[in-house]
N, C-alpha and C positions, 0 to 999 in steps of 0.2 A: 760457969758457962753451963746452960741447959743443953741435953741432948735428947732428940725425940727420933722414932722411926715413923716414916709414913710412905704415902704414894703419890706420885706426881700426877695430877689430873688436867693440867694444861698449862701452856707457856705463852707469852706474848712478850716480843721484843727482848728476848732474855731473862725476862722474869718468870720463875716458875712458881706455880701455886700447888702446895704440898699439903694432902689431908694427912693429918698426924693425930696420934693419940687413940686409945680405946679404954674405955667405952665412950670417954667424953672427947669428941673431935674437935680439932682445931685447924681451920684452913690458914696456912702460912705462905707469905710471899717471899721468896728468897732467890738467890743468885746462886750458881755453883761456885765452888773455890777455883782460884787461878790455876791450880795444879791440871785441872780437866782441860783447860784452853791449851795448856802446854802439851798435854798428850793428845789432843784433838779428839777429846771425849765429849759429848754432850748428853745431857740427861734426855731421856725420852718420857713421852707419855705413858704411863704404867709402870715405870720404873720404881722399884721399893728403895728408898733412899734414907740416910740418916742425915737430920738436920741439927746443926749446932748453932747456938748463938754467940756472935762476936761483936763485942761493943753493943752498939743498938740495932744491929741487923743480924739477919738469919742467912746461914749459908748451907749449900748441899756439900756435905764433906764425904760422903762415900756413896756409892752406887752398888747395889747387890748384884750379883751375877744374874744375867737373864736367862729365863727358860726359853725364850724366843724373842725375835725382834722383826717387825716389818719395816722395810726402809722408805716405802711410799704407801700411805703416810707413815711417819715413825711412831709406831706404837710397840710397847714391850709386854711381856708376860700374859700374853692373851690365852684364854681358855677356848673361845669360841670365835670363829668368824662368821657372821650372820649375812649370807649373801642374798641380797634383795632383788628379785625378779620381778619384772613386769612382763606380762604376756603380750601386750599390745603396743603401747607408745612410752618410751622407746622400745622397738622391738628387741627380744633376748637375741643374743649372739652366744650360741653354744660354745664356740671356740673360747671366747672370752670367760664365760662361766666355767670352763673347765680349766683355764689357766689358772683362774683364781682357786679352785678346788687343789690343784697340784702345788701352788705356791704354799697354801695353808697347811696341807698334809706334810709338805717337805719341811715346815716349821714346827711340827708337831701341835698345830691348832685344830680344832675340831670345826669342819665346815658343817653348817647348817642352812637350810633354805627358808625364806619367807617369799611367798608369792602374792603379789599385789594386782589390782586390776583384774579380776578372775573372770576366766571364760574358758571354754573348752581347749585351747591352746594352752592355758596355764595348767589345766589338769593332766594334760597329755604330757607336759614337760615336767611336772612334779612326778609322774609316775616313772619316767626315766631315770630321775635321781632317787627316787624311793627304791627303785629296782636296783641301783647300784648301791644301795646301803647308806644311803644319807638320810637325816632325819628332816622332813619338811613340815612346814607350817603354811596356813592361809593366813593374811595380814588380819583378819578379824579375830582370829583364834588367840585374843592377847592373854587370857588368864593360863592357857597351856603353855604359851610362849614364855610368859613371864616366869613361871614354876621352872621351865627347863633352864632359864639363863640365872636363876637365883643362886647367889653365891659365886657366880662365875664373873671374870673379867671378859667382856665381849665387846665386839665393834661391828657397826653395820656397815657392809661394804657392796658397793654395786654402782652400776652407770648413774650419770646424771638423769634425774627425772624420774626415777624409779619408784620413789617414795619412802626414802631412808629417813628423811627429816620428819615427815608427817608420822611415820612409824616410831619414831624417837618420842615425839610429842604424846604419842598415845600410850606408850610404855612408861615414860616418866611425866606424868602430869605437872603443869606448873612451869616447865623450863621456856615454853613459848618460842623454841626455835623456829628460826626464818623458814618458810617454805616458799617455793617458787613454781610458776607455771611451766608448762612444756613450751619449748621452743618448737612450734609446728614448721617453721621454715626449715630448720635444720633436723628435724625429727628426733631430738635429743633434749634433755633438759638444762636449764641453766645451773651454773655452780653456785647454789647458794651458801653451801658450808665451805668456808675458807680456811678454818682453823680446826683442830682437833682437841676434843676435850672429854674426859670421861666423867658421866653423871652417875650419881648414885642411883641404884635399881633395887630396891628392897632393902632389907636390912644390911646385907653383906655383899651385894654385887656392884658392878660398874659396867656401864653401856657407853660406848663412842658412837658419835656420828662421824663420818669421814668425807671428804671431798669426792664428788662424783668424777667420773672418768668415761673416755669412750673407747680406749684401747689398753690393753694391758700386755706388757712384753716378759713372759715368765722368766728369762734367764737374767733380768736386771734385778731381781730380788734374791741374788744368791747363787752359788754354784749348783748346777743341775747337771747331772752326767746322763748322757742318752740312755745308757744301760738300767737308769735307776727310775726312768719315768714311769714304766709299767707298774713300779711299786705304788705310785699314787694314784691309780686307777683301781679302786677297791675290787670291782668285778672281775679284774683280769688277775689279781693276786693269785688265787687258787690254781691257775692255769700255768702259772711260771714254772720253767723247767719241765713240762710235759709235751713241749714240741718234739718232732721227729730228731731234729739235729740241735747240738749245742750251739749257743751264740745266735740263736734266731732273733732277729729284730722285729718279726712280727708284721713285717711289709708283705706279706703273701708268699714267702718262701715256702716249699714244699714241706707238707707234713706240719705247718703252723696251726695250732689249736686255738689261737685267738679268734673269736667270733668277728666275720668281716661285716662292714655295713653298720650304719647306724652312726648318730652323732658323736658318741663317745668314743668309739673307734676311730673316726676321722680325726677327732681332737687327739687323740694318742698319736696318730701317725704326725701331725703338724707339730706338736710339741716335741716328740721325739727328733723329727728333723731340725728344729729350732735349737734344741740342746747339742745335736751333734755339730751344727755350724758353728755354733759359740766355742764348743771344745775344740773344733779344728784351727779356731781363730786365736786360740791361746798362744 
């Protein structure tokens, strides 16, 4: 029986494709062992796994502990979440963007931004997130973006129609992933990406496209305590503990030092309230 280690790069109808071996890579199609079904555990794209040969078939016999995992879409062991933002159509929604940054930061995944369909609105929006401490790119700056993502496992994330698949095609030439037109009637993109797959990026990196969405519910990605929400707003972290009174929720209490106004503060309030409601419903 041969044993190999690899990374799950895609799955279709219960069959998983695992990239095994180094330096001579081999793409192996296999199924998980039955014990995973009994334990209600499924391999995830990005999982590091052990593959064994049993008879004439290959099976996934072990899944390594995950550093992080996103449940929607199912992706594990990400280093970066590349949030792709369009300045025009579909229009960016600051709360959705900030929900994504909170989800990623909560999982220990580095959020970075790529702005497509550039205009002054995109420049202004990029300035907000650069000011908050995030790394931002323009979609045309492929060499710099490729260099940043090199050696990392990353995923393109964003609303339908913002240009994720087009960006993927530019970053990973030759894959010819499908792109779709914007649905003008709905003001958002058609969901051209149906499944999740990792594509090789350079010599040692991987990049995933993910299905688009129109809304994000922060609390559906795992437990988020309201008192922890401020920890995931980078620009607010240095202010934590400096308010006049302990237990400040930063909702306009006397002596609160959090800066009022601006889309990031409004997002903090909304996400805090969502987390508090979810906690109250436990």
